[in-house]
Phi, psi and omega in degrees: 000132184273127177242158174285065173236128187242130174242130173266130181233156173243148179298136179257110184278328182267137176237172175103175187287325185291321177298314181301321180291322182283338177285321175294317184295338180265012173084021177239164176234144179288151182206163180219139180252126183236174172105169176059038179062019183250156182293150179292148181236118173284122180229170170249132189222162182279113178298336179286323177292318175293320179302313173304318179290315180295334178265004172282169183304316184272345169065220189279357172281001185281133177258126181227175177264128175252120184256097177267112193304120168075009181232301175202167173229123187211154169289146185209160176227157165280126178243341172197158189205147181242128178253152173297134185294340185240312182280340186054027172280161183280125180264328184201142184226137175252125186240143181244123178296140181238133172263122179290347173271350187249133178305139175235158175263135178218154172257126182248132178294142176250125178249154176237152181226158176099153172258116185306142175293327183295341178267301180301317183263319187259350171082022182278188181239127181272125182238123174270120186265314178220156189241016181199155172232161177258129176229170173241130178197169178285148191306324182284351185248014175297115171282153171293323172189173173239145177241133185238130170284114182252029185294324182278000183293131173247174180309133179092347180259151187215167170253123173252173183296332173296339178278348182279123177287129181258153178230171184055235182267001185296135179228136176290121176254344176283157180307130174304332180270002178304122183277129174273307180202166179200170176243126176242162186283153172302318179301311183298316181300320178288324180288326179290323177299313173307310178303323183293320184278343188295136172295135183290150178287141178262122183255119174278137181247154172125185184284129180295142183281130179284109181301334179277353179294327181288336185280345181284000000 
């Protein structure tokens, strides 16, 4: 989703671990911008501004304006980021230049709402299999998420990727029969768990013992 957000960045002249350490000590994070048949550009960017985008409703699917001082002004998206294993501060960011007229591939979260009848009335178990689908669309049409009402689901019924209503320029890329969630019977779930916990059969390998050998 395109937002009216502008992040200012500077071209990063120095490379290497020591340069990155000094950059982070100064309150910036190293980043790289790719895409649109242009050369990658190493930049220094505000980790706080990137953090705000990642924590927003549209998250890394947010399309924003990247203003690289003295270099270029372009629409961009966050495509990858690295966090500190303990402090969880942003260590590095990869950005992708975006052309608003070109379709892109994105993964969109899928949320479900409602209490399935298969659980309330039939005593089944509601199981969420996956929480996102992949679509292709124009940058301005990227949705924050999809929501599906599962109230009418009965035992044995499911919500699949093809059941999710797409709008605008969005085209489904995930397999249409991809299961988002379903209701299974409590018995079936118990049998599956029992099978999973069962000890595997041990098959002995090696030379078979000759029954006549003991008689000698």
